[in-house]
mmCIF file of the N, C-alpha and C atoms, coordinates in Angstrom:
data_MODEL
# 
_entry.id   MODEL 
# 
loop_
_atom_site.group_PDB 
_atom_site.id 
_atom_site.type_symbol 
_atom_site.label_atom_id 
_atom_site.label_alt_id 
_atom_site.label_comp_id 
_atom_site.label_asym_id 
_atom_site.label_entity_id 
_atom_site.label_seq_id 
_atom_site.pdbx_PDB_ins_code 
_atom_site.Cartn_x 
_atom_site.Cartn_y 
_atom_site.Cartn_z 
_atom_site.occupancy 
_atom_site.B_iso_or_equiv 
_atom_site.pdbx_formal_charge 
_atom_site.auth_seq_id 
_atom_site.auth_comp_id 
_atom_site.auth_asym_id 
_atom_site.auth_atom_id 
_atom_site.pdbx_PDB_model_num 
ATOM 1   N N  . MET A 1 1  ? -61.234 32.285 1.531  1.00 0.00 ? 1  MET A N  1 
ATOM 2   C CA . MET A 1 1  ? -60.400 32.521 2.739  1.00 0.00 ? 1  MET A CA 1 
ATOM 3   C C  . MET A 1 1  ? -59.045 31.549 2.118  1.00 0.00 ? 1  MET A C  1 
ATOM 4   N N  . ALA A 1 2  ? -57.520 31.877 2.416  1.00 0.00 ? 2  ALA A N  1 
ATOM 5   C CA . ALA A 1 2  ? -56.365 31.206 1.953  1.00 0.00 ? 2  ALA A CA 1 
ATOM 6   C C  . ALA A 1 2  ? -56.350 29.993 3.055  1.00 0.00 ? 2  ALA A C  1 
ATOM 7   N N  . LYS A 1 3  ? -55.769 28.992 2.854  1.00 0.00 ? 3  LYS A N  1 
ATOM 8   C CA . LYS A 1 3  ? -55.412 28.132 3.411  1.00 0.00 ? 3  LYS A CA 1 
ATOM 9   C C  . LYS A 1 3  ? -54.293 28.251 4.052  1.00 0.00 ? 3  LYS A C  1 
ATOM 10  N N  . ALA A 1 4  ? -54.000 28.122 5.210  1.00 0.00 ? 4  ALA A N  1 
ATOM 11  C CA . ALA A 1 4  ? -53.026 28.053 6.021  1.00 0.00 ? 4  ALA A CA 1 
ATOM 12  C C  . ALA A 1 4  ? -51.846 27.173 5.937  1.00 0.00 ? 4  ALA A C  1 
ATOM 13  N N  . LEU A 1 5  ? -50.890 27.875 5.932  1.00 0.00 ? 5  LEU A N  1 
ATOM 14  C CA . LEU A 1 5  ? -49.328 26.769 5.315  1.00 0.00 ? 5  LEU A CA 1 
ATOM 15  C C  . LEU A 1 5  ? -48.956 26.109 6.913  1.00 0.00 ? 5  LEU A C  1 
ATOM 16  N N  . HIS A 1 6  ? -48.638 25.020 6.497  1.00 0.00 ? 6  HIS A N  1 
ATOM 17  C CA . HIS A 1 6  ? -48.437 23.975 8.166  1.00 0.00 ? 6  HIS A CA 1 
ATOM 18  C C  . HIS A 1 6  ? -46.799 24.095 8.101  1.00 0.00 ? 6  HIS A C  1 
ATOM 19  N N  . VAL A 1 7  ? -46.452 24.197 9.064  1.00 0.00 ? 7  VAL A N  1 
ATOM 20  C CA . VAL A 1 7  ? -44.765 24.484 9.246  1.00 0.00 ? 7  VAL A CA 1 
ATOM 21  C C  . VAL A 1 7  ? -44.486 22.891 10.315 1.00 0.00 ? 7  VAL A C  1 
ATOM 22  N N  . SER A 1 8  ? -43.559 22.491 10.203 1.00 0.00 ? 8  SER A N  1 
ATOM 23  C CA . SER A 1 8  ? -43.310 21.126 10.999 1.00 0.00 ? 8  SER A CA 1 
ATOM 24  C C  . SER A 1 8  ? -42.611 21.997 12.470 1.00 0.00 ? 8  SER A C  1 
ATOM 25  N N  . ARG A 1 9  ? -42.537 20.999 13.507 1.00 0.00 ? 9  ARG A N  1 
ATOM 26  C CA . ARG A 1 9  ? -42.232 21.540 14.950 1.00 0.00 ? 9  ARG A CA 1 
ATOM 27  C C  . ARG A 1 9  ? -40.502 21.739 14.715 1.00 0.00 ? 9  ARG A C  1 
ATOM 28  N N  . GLN A 1 10 ? -40.244 20.915 13.767 1.00 0.00 ? 10 GLN A N  1 
ATOM 29  C CA . GLN A 1 10 ? -38.442 20.945 14.036 1.00 0.00 ? 10 GLN A CA 1 
ATOM 30  C C  . GLN A 1 10 ? -38.326 22.427 13.048 1.00 0.00 ? 10 GLN A C  1 
ATOM 31  N N  . ALA A 1 11 ? -38.924 22.645 12.056 1.00 0.00 ? 11 ALA A N  1 
ATOM 32  C CA . ALA A 1 11 ? -38.768 23.981 11.086 1.00 0.00 ? 11 ALA A CA 1 
ATOM 33  C C  . ALA A 1 11 ? -38.871 25.290 12.150 1.00 0.00 ? 11 ALA A C  1 
ATOM 34  N N  . LEU A 1 12 ? -39.930 25.148 12.843 1.00 0.00 ? 12 LEU A N  1 
ATOM 35  C CA . LEU A 1 12 ? -40.545 26.168 13.814 1.00 0.00 ? 12 LEU A CA 1 
ATOM 36  C C  . LEU A 1 12 ? -39.183 26.204 14.937 1.00 0.00 ? 12 LEU A C  1 
ATOM 37  N N  . ILE A 1 13 ? -38.939 25.546 15.236 1.00 0.00 ? 13 ILE A N  1 
ATOM 38  C CA . ILE A 1 13 ? -37.856 25.542 16.831 1.00 0.00 ? 13 ILE A CA 1 
ATOM 39  C C  . ILE A 1 13 ? -36.452 26.056 15.848 1.00 0.00 ? 13 ILE A C  1 
ATOM 40  N N  . ALA A 1 14 ? -36.159 25.323 14.999 1.00 0.00 ? 14 ALA A N  1 
ATOM 41  C CA . ALA A 1 14 ? -34.690 25.887 13.964 1.00 0.00 ? 14 ALA A CA 1 
ATOM 42  C C  . ALA A 1 14 ? -35.137 27.404 13.679 1.00 0.00 ? 14 ALA A C  1 
ATOM 43  N N  . ARG A 1 15 ? -36.312 27.936 12.654 1.00 0.00 ? 15 ARG A N  1 
ATOM 44  C CA . ARG A 1 15 ? -36.381 29.488 13.126 1.00 0.00 ? 15 ARG A CA 1 
ATOM 45  C C  . ARG A 1 15 ? -36.082 29.964 14.262 1.00 0.00 ? 15 ARG A C  1 
ATOM 46  N N  . VAL A 1 16 ? -37.039 29.711 15.449 1.00 0.00 ? 16 VAL A N  1 
ATOM 47  C CA . VAL A 1 16 ? -36.875 30.399 16.723 1.00 0.00 ? 16 VAL A CA 1 
ATOM 48  C C  . VAL A 1 16 ? -35.743 30.518 16.961 1.00 0.00 ? 16 VAL A C  1 
ATOM 49  N N  . ASN A 1 17 ? -34.638 29.492 16.959 1.00 0.00 ? 17 ASN A N  1 
ATOM 50  C CA . ASN A 1 17 ? -33.375 29.365 17.530 1.00 0.00 ? 17 ASN A CA 1 
ATOM 51  C C  . ASN A 1 17 ? -32.498 30.443 16.620 1.00 0.00 ? 17 ASN A C  1 
ATOM 52  N N  . ARG A 1 18 ? -32.613 30.781 15.430 1.00 0.00 ? 18 ARG A N  1 
ATOM 53  C CA . ARG A 1 18 ? -32.120 31.456 14.748 1.00 0.00 ? 18 ARG A CA 1 
ATOM 54  C C  . ARG A 1 18 ? -32.066 32.762 15.225 1.00 0.00 ? 18 ARG A C  1 
ATOM 55  N N  . ARG A 1 19 ? -33.514 33.211 15.491 1.00 0.00 ? 19 ARG A N  1 
ATOM 56  C CA . ARG A 1 19 ? -33.851 34.418 16.244 1.00 0.00 ? 19 ARG A CA 1 
ATOM 57  C C  . ARG A 1 19 ? -33.039 34.796 17.254 1.00 0.00 ? 19 ARG A C  1 
ATOM 58  N N  . LEU A 1 20 ? -33.165 33.739 18.436 1.00 0.00 ? 20 LEU A N  1 
ATOM 59  C CA . LEU A 1 20 ? -32.861 33.751 19.452 1.00 0.00 ? 20 LEU A CA 1 
ATOM 60  C C  . LEU A 1 20 ? -31.015 33.955 19.721 1.00 0.00 ? 20 LEU A C  1 
ATOM 61  N N  . ALA A 1 21 ? -30.569 33.419 18.957 1.00 0.00 ? 21 ALA A N  1 
ATOM 62  C CA . ALA A 1 21 ? -29.024 33.201 18.752 1.00 0.00 ? 21 ALA A CA 1 
ATOM 63  C C  . ALA A 1 21 ? -28.431 34.622 18.717 1.00 0.00 ? 21 ALA A C  1 
ATOM 64  N N  . LYS A 1 22 ? -29.136 35.826 17.933 1.00 0.00 ? 22 LYS A N  1 
ATOM 65  C CA . LYS A 1 22 ? -28.470 37.086 18.207 1.00 0.00 ? 22 LYS A CA 1 
ATOM 66  C C  . LYS A 1 22 ? -28.830 37.592 19.644 1.00 0.00 ? 22 LYS A C  1 
ATOM 67  N N  . GLN A 1 23 ? -29.312 37.152 20.283 1.00 0.00 ? 23 GLN A N  1 
ATOM 68  C CA . GLN A 1 23 ? -29.322 37.638 21.673 1.00 0.00 ? 23 GLN A CA 1 
ATOM 69  C C  . GLN A 1 23 ? -28.510 36.524 22.633 1.00 0.00 ? 23 GLN A C  1 
ATOM 70  N N  . ASN A 1 24 ? -27.706 35.756 22.114 1.00 0.00 ? 24 ASN A N  1 
ATOM 71  C CA . ASN A 1 24 ? -26.809 34.357 22.937 1.00 0.00 ? 24 ASN A CA 1 
ATOM 72  C C  . ASN A 1 24 ? -27.939 33.881 23.408 1.00 0.00 ? 24 ASN A C  1 
ATOM 73  N N  . GLU A 1 25 ? -29.308 33.423 22.999 1.00 0.00 ? 25 GLU A N  1 
ATOM 74  C CA . GLU A 1 25 ? -30.117 32.508 23.889 1.00 0.00 ? 25 GLU A CA 1 
ATOM 75  C C  . GLU A 1 25 ? -30.276 31.555 22.956 1.00 0.00 ? 25 GLU A C  1 
ATOM 76  N N  . SER A 1 26 ? -30.825 30.420 23.482 1.00 0.00 ? 26 SER A N  1 
ATOM 77  C CA . SER A 1 26 ? -31.265 29.299 22.497 1.00 0.00 ? 26 SER A CA 1 
ATOM 78  C C  . SER A 1 26 ? -32.770 28.431 23.246 1.00 0.00 ? 26 SER A C  1 
ATOM 79  N N  . LEU A 1 27 ? -33.493 27.914 22.318 1.00 0.00 ? 27 LEU A N  1 
ATOM 80  C CA . LEU A 1 27 ? -34.663 27.233 22.833 1.00 0.00 ? 27 LEU A CA 1 
ATOM 81  C C  . LEU A 1 27 ? -34.226 25.820 22.885 1.00 0.00 ? 27 LEU A C  1 
ATOM 82  N N  . ARG A 1 28 ? -34.443 25.485 24.008 1.00 0.00 ? 28 ARG A N  1 
ATOM 83  C CA . ARG A 1 28 ? -34.187 23.788 24.506 1.00 0.00 ? 28 ARG A CA 1 
ATOM 84  C C  . ARG A 1 28 ? -35.159 23.127 24.892 1.00 0.00 ? 28 ARG A C  1 
ATOM 85  N N  . ARG A 1 29 ? -35.590 21.411 24.076 1.00 0.00 ? 29 ARG A N  1 
ATOM 86  C CA . ARG A 1 29 ? -36.625 21.043 24.277 1.00 0.00 ? 29 ARG A CA 1 
ATOM 87  C C  . ARG A 1 29 ? -36.089 19.870 25.566 1.00 0.00 ? 29 ARG A C  1 
ATOM 88  N N  . CYS A 1 30 ? -36.745 19.792 26.450 1.00 0.00 ? 30 CYS A N  1 
ATOM 89  C CA . CYS A 1 30 ? -36.522 18.664 28.192 1.00 0.00 ? 30 CYS A CA 1 
ATOM 90  C C  . CYS A 1 30 ? -37.790 17.843 27.557 1.00 0.00 ? 30 CYS A C  1 
ATOM 91  N N  . PRO A 1 31 ? -36.853 16.556 27.404 1.00 0.00 ? 31 PRO A N  1 
ATOM 92  C CA . PRO A 1 31 ? -37.159 15.417 27.037 1.00 0.00 ? 31 PRO A CA 1 
ATOM 93  C C  . PRO A 1 31 ? -38.559 14.912 28.786 1.00 0.00 ? 31 PRO A C  1 
ATOM 94  N N  . GLU A 1 32 ? -39.355 14.116 28.639 1.00 0.00 ? 32 GLU A N  1 
ATOM 95  C CA . GLU A 1 32 ? -40.362 13.772 29.639 1.00 0.00 ? 32 GLU A CA 1 
ATOM 96  C C  . GLU A 1 32 ? -40.037 13.022 30.379 1.00 0.00 ? 32 GLU A C  1 
ATOM 97  N N  . ASN A 1 33 ? -38.818 11.983 30.196 1.00 0.00 ? 33 ASN A N  1 
ATOM 98  C CA . ASN A 1 33 ? -38.253 11.010 30.995 1.00 0.00 ? 33 ASN A CA 1 
ATOM 99  C C  . ASN A 1 33 ? -37.246 12.110 31.874 1.00 0.00 ? 33 ASN A C  1 
ATOM 100 N N  . ARG A 1 34 ? -36.484 13.031 31.821 1.00 0.00 ? 34 ARG A N  1 
ATOM 101 C CA . ARG A 1 34 ? -35.792 13.609 32.297 1.00 0.00 ? 34 ARG A CA 1 
ATOM 102 C C  . ARG A 1 34 ? -36.261 14.201 33.821 1.00 0.00 ? 34 ARG A C  1 
ATOM 103 N N  . ARG A 1 35 ? -35.399 14.363 34.931 1.00 0.00 ? 35 ARG A N  1 
ATOM 104 C CA . ARG A 1 35 ? -36.212 14.771 36.415 1.00 0.00 ? 35 ARG A CA 1 
ATOM 105 C C  . ARG A 1 35 ? -36.560 16.193 36.471 1.00 0.00 ? 35 ARG A C  1 
ATOM 106 N N  . ASP A 1 36 ? -35.850 17.182 35.461 1.00 0.00 ? 36 ASP A N  1 
ATOM 107 C CA . ASP A 1 36 ? -36.371 18.394 35.341 1.00 0.00 ? 36 ASP A CA 1 
ATOM 108 C C  . ASP A 1 36 ? -37.543 18.843 34.556 1.00 0.00 ? 36 ASP A C  1 
ATOM 109 N N  . TYR A 1 37 ? -38.079 17.938 34.068 1.00 0.00 ? 37 TYR A N  1 
ATOM 110 C CA . TYR A 1 37 ? -39.092 17.997 33.080 1.00 0.00 ? 37 TYR A CA 1 
ATOM 111 C C  . TYR A 1 37 ? -40.308 18.984 33.729 1.00 0.00 ? 37 TYR A C  1 
ATOM 112 N N  . HIS A 1 38 ? -40.573 18.280 34.718 1.00 0.00 ? 38 HIS A N  1 
ATOM 113 C CA . HIS A 1 38 ? -42.159 19.103 35.560 1.00 0.00 ? 38 HIS A CA 1 
ATOM 114 C C  . HIS A 1 38 ? -41.642 20.548 35.872 1.00 0.00 ? 38 HIS A C  1 
ATOM 115 N N  . THR A 1 39 ? -40.199 21.016 36.189 1.00 0.00 ? 39 THR A N  1 
ATOM 116 C CA . THR A 1 39 ? -39.687 22.270 36.495 1.00 0.00 ? 39 THR A CA 1 
ATOM 117 C C  . THR A 1 39 ? -39.740 22.929 35.261 1.00 0.00 ? 39 THR A C  1 
ATOM 118 N N  . LEU A 1 40 ? -38.974 22.481 34.088 1.00 0.00 ? 40 LEU A N  1 
ATOM 119 C CA . LEU A 1 40 ? -38.840 23.411 32.839 1.00 0.00 ? 40 LEU A CA 1 
ATOM 120 C C  . LEU A 1 40 ? -39.992 23.059 32.076 1.00 0.00 ? 40 LEU A C  1 
ATOM 121 N N  . GLY A 1 41 ? -40.667 22.112 31.941 1.00 0.00 ? 41 GLY A N  1 
ATOM 122 C CA . GLY A 1 41 ? -41.749 21.893 30.947 1.00 0.00 ? 41 GLY A CA 1 
ATOM 123 C C  . GLY A 1 41 ? -41.492 21.554 29.453 1.00 0.00 ? 41 GLY A C  1 
ATOM 124 N N  . ASP A 1 42 ? -42.073 21.557 28.330 1.00 0.00 ? 42 ASP A N  1 
ATOM 125 C CA . ASP A 1 42 ? -41.736 20.736 26.980 1.00 0.00 ? 42 ASP A CA 1 
ATOM 126 C C  . ASP A 1 42 ? -40.326 22.002 26.784 1.00 0.00 ? 42 ASP A C  1 
ATOM 127 N N  . PHE A 1 43 ? -40.255 22.972 26.690 1.00 0.00 ? 43 PHE A N  1 
ATOM 128 C CA . PHE A 1 43 ? -39.608 23.933 26.137 1.00 0.00 ? 43 PHE A CA 1 
ATOM 129 C C  . PHE A 1 43 ? -39.255 24.790 27.220 1.00 0.00 ? 43 PHE A C  1 
ATOM 130 N N  . TYR A 1 44 ? -37.591 25.350 27.177 1.00 0.00 ? 44 TYR A N  1 
ATOM 131 C CA . TYR A 1 44 ? -37.305 26.323 27.807 1.00 0.00 ? 44 TYR A CA 1 
ATOM 132 C C  . TYR A 1 44 ? -36.249 27.217 27.346 1.00 0.00 ? 44 TYR A C  1 
ATOM 133 N N  . ILE A 1 45 ? -35.774 28.223 27.605 1.00 0.00 ? 45 ILE A N  1 
ATOM 134 C CA . ILE A 1 45 ? -35.041 28.940 27.344 1.00 0.00 ? 45 ILE A CA 1 
ATOM 135 C C  . ILE A 1 45 ? -33.578 29.519 27.891 1.00 0.00 ? 45 ILE A C  1 
ATOM 136 N N  . LEU A 1 46 ? -32.718 29.138 27.097 1.00 0.00 ? 46 LEU A N  1 
ATOM 137 C CA . LEU A 1 46 ? -31.540 29.118 27.810 1.00 0.00 ? 46 LEU A CA 1 
ATOM 138 C C  . LEU A 1 46 ? -30.146 30.163 27.272 1.00 0.00 ? 46 LEU A C  1 
ATOM 139 N N  . ASP A 1 47 ? -29.809 31.324 28.438 1.00 0.00 ? 47 ASP A N  1 
ATOM 140 C CA . ASP A 1 47 ? -28.838 31.901 28.110 1.00 0.00 ? 47 ASP A CA 1 
ATOM 141 C C  . ASP A 1 47 ? -27.634 31.377 27.934 1.00 0.00 ? 47 ASP A C  1 
ATOM 142 N N  . ILE A 1 48 ? -27.021 31.091 26.697 1.00 0.00 ? 48 ILE A N  1 
ATOM 143 C CA . ILE A 1 48 ? -25.976 30.181 26.319 1.00 0.00 ? 48 ILE A CA 1 
ATOM 144 C C  . ILE A 1 48 ? -24.723 30.673 26.911 1.00 0.00 ? 48 ILE A C  1 
ATOM 145 N N  . SER A 1 49 ? -24.525 32.079 26.919 1.00 0.00 ? 49 SER A N  1 
ATOM 146 C CA . SER A 1 49 ? -22.933 32.570 27.450 1.00 0.00 ? 49 SER A CA 1 
ATOM 147 C C  . SER A 1 49 ? -22.911 32.265 29.157 1.00 0.00 ? 49 SER A C  1 
ATOM 148 N N  . ARG A 1 50 ? -23.797 32.325 29.679 1.00 0.00 ? 50 ARG A N  1 
ATOM 149 C CA . ARG A 1 50 ? -24.112 32.174 31.561 1.00 0.00 ? 50 ARG A CA 1 
ATOM 150 C C  . ARG A 1 50 ? -24.342 30.698 31.758 1.00 0.00 ? 50 ARG A C  1 
ATOM 151 N N  . ASN A 1 51 ? -25.237 29.962 30.767 1.00 0.00 ? 51 ASN A N  1 
ATOM 152 C CA . ASN A 1 51 ? -25.699 28.619 31.181 1.00 0.00 ? 51 ASN A CA 1 
ATOM 153 C C  . ASN A 1 51 ? -26.910 28.632 32.167 1.00 0.00 ? 51 ASN A C  1 
ATOM 154 N N  . VAL A 1 52 ? -27.430 29.674 31.946 1.00 0.00 ? 52 VAL A N  1 
ATOM 155 C CA . VAL A 1 52 ? -28.609 30.095 32.807 1.00 0.00 ? 52 VAL A CA 1 
ATOM 156 C C  . VAL A 1 52 ? -30.174 29.931 32.022 1.00 0.00 ? 52 VAL A C  1 
ATOM 157 N N  . VAL A 1 53 ? -31.121 29.485 32.844 1.00 0.00 ? 53 VAL A N  1 
ATOM 158 C CA . VAL A 1 53 ? -32.643 29.213 32.207 1.00 0.00 ? 53 VAL A CA 1 
ATOM 159 C C  . VAL A 1 53 ? -33.220 30.755 32.443 1.00 0.00 ? 53 VAL A C  1 
ATOM 160 N N  . LEU A 1 54 ? -33.940 31.136 31.408 1.00 0.00 ? 54 LEU A N  1 
ATOM 161 C CA . LEU A 1 54 ? -33.966 32.430 31.530 1.00 0.00 ? 54 LEU A CA 1 
ATOM 162 C C  . LEU A 1 54 ? -35.716 32.220 31.676 1.00 0.00 ? 54 LEU A C  1 
ATOM 163 N N  . ALA A 1 55 ? -36.194 31.644 30.914 1.00 0.00 ? 55 ALA A N  1 
ATOM 164 C CA . ALA A 1 55 ? -37.937 30.887 30.768 1.00 0.00 ? 55 ALA A CA 1 
ATOM 165 C C  . ALA A 1 55 ? -37.940 29.877 30.653 1.00 0.00 ? 55 ALA A C  1 
ATOM 166 N N  . LYS A 1 56 ? -39.374 29.279 31.462 1.00 0.00 ? 56 LYS A N  1 
ATOM 167 C CA . LYS A 1 56 ? -39.594 28.005 31.516 1.00 0.00 ? 56 LYS A CA 1 
ATOM 168 C C  . LYS A 1 56 ? -41.159 27.802 31.051 1.00 0.00 ? 56 LYS A C  1 
ATOM 169 N N  . HIS A 1 57 ? -41.318 26.335 30.715 1.00 0.00 ? 57 HIS A N  1 
ATOM 170 C CA . HIS A 1 57 ? -42.672 26.242 30.147 1.00 0.00 ? 57 HIS A CA 1 
ATOM 171 C C  . HIS A 1 57 ? -43.113 27.225 29.092 1.00 0.00 ? 57 HIS A C  1 
ATOM 172 N N  . VAL A 1 58 ? -42.101 27.321 28.021 1.00 0.00 ? 58 VAL A N  1 
ATOM 173 C CA . VAL A 1 58 ? -42.258 28.028 27.012 1.00 0.00 ? 58 VAL A CA 1 
ATOM 174 C C  . VAL A 1 58 ? -43.166 27.385 26.029 1.00 0.00 ? 58 VAL A C  1 
ATOM 175 N N  . ASP A 1 59 ? -44.378 28.098 25.364 1.00 0.00 ? 59 ASP A N  1 
ATOM 176 C CA . ASP A 1 59 ? -44.951 28.046 24.191 1.00 0.00 ? 59 ASP A CA 1 
ATOM 177 C C  . ASP A 1 59 ? -44.471 28.309 23.172 1.00 0.00 ? 59 ASP A C  1 
ATOM 178 N N  . LEU A 1 60 ? -44.198 27.139 22.346 1.00 0.00 ? 60 LEU A N  1 
ATOM 179 C CA . LEU A 1 60 ? -43.423 27.323 21.203 1.00 0.00 ? 60 LEU A CA 1 
ATOM 180 C C  . LEU A 1 60 ? -44.249 28.122 20.083 1.00 0.00 ? 60 LEU A C  1 
ATOM 181 N N  . GLN A 1 61 ? -45.738 28.098 19.990 1.00 0.00 ? 61 GLN A N  1 
ATOM 182 C CA . GLN A 1 61 ? -46.696 28.869 19.004 1.00 0.00 ? 61 GLN A CA 1 
ATOM 183 C C  . GLN A 1 61 ? -46.267 30.029 19.340 1.00 0.00 ? 61 GLN A C  1 
ATOM 184 N N  . LYS A 1 62 ? -46.559 30.625 20.749 1.00 0.00 ? 62 LYS A N  1 
ATOM 185 C CA . LYS A 1 62 ? -46.661 31.843 21.317 1.00 0.00 ? 62 LYS A CA 1 
ATOM 186 C C  . LYS A 1 62 ? -45.356 32.699 20.860 1.00 0.00 ? 62 LYS A C  1 
ATOM 187 N N  . LEU A 1 63 ? -44.134 31.864 21.081 1.00 0.00 ? 63 LEU A N  1 
ATOM 188 C CA . LEU A 1 63 ? -42.907 32.724 21.351 1.00 0.00 ? 63 LEU A CA 1 
ATOM 189 C C  . LEU A 1 63 ? -42.512 32.963 20.218 1.00 0.00 ? 63 LEU A C  1 
ATOM 190 N N  . ALA A 1 64 ? -42.935 31.836 18.747 1.00 0.00 ? 64 ALA A N  1 
ATOM 191 C CA . ALA A 1 64 ? -42.450 31.916 17.338 1.00 0.00 ? 64 ALA A CA 1 
ATOM 192 C C  . ALA A 1 64 ? -43.501 33.423 16.736 1.00 0.00 ? 64 ALA A C  1 
ATOM 193 N N  . LYS A 1 65 ? -44.318 33.402 17.026 1.00 0.00 ? 65 LYS A N  1 
ATOM 194 C CA . LYS A 1 65 ? -45.594 34.456 16.710 1.00 0.00 ? 65 LYS A CA 1 
ATOM 195 C C  . LYS A 1 65 ? -44.911 35.727 17.240 1.00 0.00 ? 65 LYS A C  1 
ATOM 196 N N  . LYS A 1 66 ? -44.565 36.035 18.719 1.00 0.00 ? 66 LYS A N  1 
ATOM 197 C CA . LYS A 1 66 ? -43.660 37.005 19.487 1.00 0.00 ? 66 LYS A CA 1 
ATOM 198 C C  . LYS A 1 66 ? -42.447 37.132 18.418 1.00 0.00 ? 66 LYS A C  1 
ATOM 199 N N  . LEU A 1 67 ? -41.800 36.699 17.927 1.00 0.00 ? 67 LEU A N  1 
ATOM 200 C CA . LEU A 1 67 ? -39.999 36.927 17.322 1.00 0.00 ? 67 LEU A CA 1 
ATOM 201 C C  . LEU A 1 67 ? -40.442 36.926 15.885 1.00 0.00 ? 67 LEU A C  1 
ATOM 202 N N  . GLY A 1 68 ? -41.718 36.814 15.226 1.00 0.00 ? 68 GLY A N  1 
ATOM 203 C CA . GLY A 1 68 ? -41.682 36.829 14.026 1.00 0.00 ? 68 GLY A CA 1 
ATOM 204 C C  . GLY A 1 68 ? -41.465 35.590 13.274 1.00 0.00 ? 68 GLY A C  1 
ATOM 205 N N  . SER A 1 69 ? -41.039 34.405 13.556 1.00 0.00 ? 69 SER A N  1 
ATOM 206 C CA . SER A 1 69 ? -40.971 33.451 13.272 1.00 0.00 ? 69 SER A CA 1 
ATOM 207 C C  . SER A 1 69 ? -41.918 32.703 12.656 1.00 0.00 ? 69 SER A C  1 
ATOM 208 N N  . LEU A 1 70 ? -43.112 33.144 12.719 1.00 0.00 ? 70 LEU A N  1 
ATOM 209 C CA . LEU A 1 70 ? -44.271 32.273 12.535 1.00 0.00 ? 70 LEU A CA 1 
ATOM 210 C C  . LEU A 1 70 ? -45.197 33.116 11.659 1.00 0.00 ? 70 LEU A C  1 
ATOM 211 N N  . LYS A 1 71 ? -45.179 33.415 10.736 1.00 0.00 ? 71 LYS A N  1 
ATOM 212 C CA . LYS A 1 71 ? -45.909 34.603 10.130 1.00 0.00 ? 71 LYS A CA 1 
ATOM 213 C C  . LYS A 1 71 ? -47.317 34.341 9.709  1.00 0.00 ? 71 LYS A C  1 
ATOM 214 N N  . PRO A 1 72 ? -48.075 35.360 9.540  1.00 0.00 ? 72 PRO A N  1 
ATOM 215 C CA . PRO A 1 72 ? -49.361 35.158 9.409  1.00 0.00 ? 72 PRO A CA 1 
ATOM 216 C C  . PRO A 1 72 ? -49.853 34.427 8.359  1.00 0.00 ? 72 PRO A C  1 
ATOM 217 N N  . GLY A 1 73 ? -50.698 33.744 8.531  1.00 0.00 ? 73 GLY A N  1 
ATOM 218 C CA . GLY A 1 73 ? -51.113 32.833 7.490  1.00 0.00 ? 73 GLY A CA 1 
ATOM 219 C C  . GLY A 1 73 ? -50.197 31.276 7.742  1.00 0.00 ? 73 GLY A C  1 
ATOM 220 N N  . GLU A 1 74 ? -49.574 31.311 8.452  1.00 0.00 ? 74 GLU A N  1 
ATOM 221 C CA . GLU A 1 74 ? -48.739 29.813 8.710  1.00 0.00 ? 74 GLU A CA 1 
ATOM 222 C C  . GLU A 1 74 ? -49.356 29.437 10.393 1.00 0.00 ? 74 GLU A C  1 
ATOM 223 N N  . ARG A 1 75 ? -49.300 28.105 10.353 1.00 0.00 ? 75 ARG A N  1 
ATOM 224 C CA . ARG A 1 75 ? -49.433 27.480 11.691 1.00 0.00 ? 75 ARG A CA 1 
ATOM 225 C C  . ARG A 1 75 ? -48.531 26.463 11.929 1.00 0.00 ? 75 ARG A C  1 
ATOM 226 N N  . LEU A 1 76 ? -48.311 25.940 13.236 1.00 0.00 ? 76 LEU A N  1 
ATOM 227 C CA . LEU A 1 76 ? -47.560 24.855 13.518 1.00 0.00 ? 76 LEU A CA 1 
ATOM 228 C C  . LEU A 1 76 ? -48.495 23.408 13.154 1.00 0.00 ? 76 LEU A C  1 
ATOM 229 N N  . SER A 1 77 ? -48.020 22.417 12.839 1.00 0.00 ? 77 SER A N  1 
ATOM 230 C CA . SER A 1 77 ? -48.552 21.554 12.051 1.00 0.00 ? 77 SER A CA 1 
ATOM 231 C C  . SER A 1 77 ? -48.569 20.464 13.486 1.00 0.00 ? 77 SER A C  1 
ATOM 232 N N  . GLY A 1 78 ? -49.554 19.498 13.601 1.00 0.00 ? 78 GLY A N  1 
ATOM 233 C CA . GLY A 1 78 ? -49.229 18.619 14.433 1.00 0.00 ? 78 GLY A CA 1 
ATOM 234 C C  . GLY A 1 78 ? -50.270 18.952 15.175 1.00 0.00 ? 78 GLY A C  1 
# 
């Protein structure tokens, strides 16, 4: 069995954002100390042109797999 390749959180966010940019969208991280944290979660997707939140409480790893940013044999480190 082959060993899984580890991808850092920052690298995965960059990969996802490159894919989302084609749709004028961006994955954003909400710091825990922001008052919107409980509403938005750790990550949310923003429509850049309209400045509208499209998705809240986004699971980074699931989104990356769905978009093809996380390839088979790779996994999020940490």
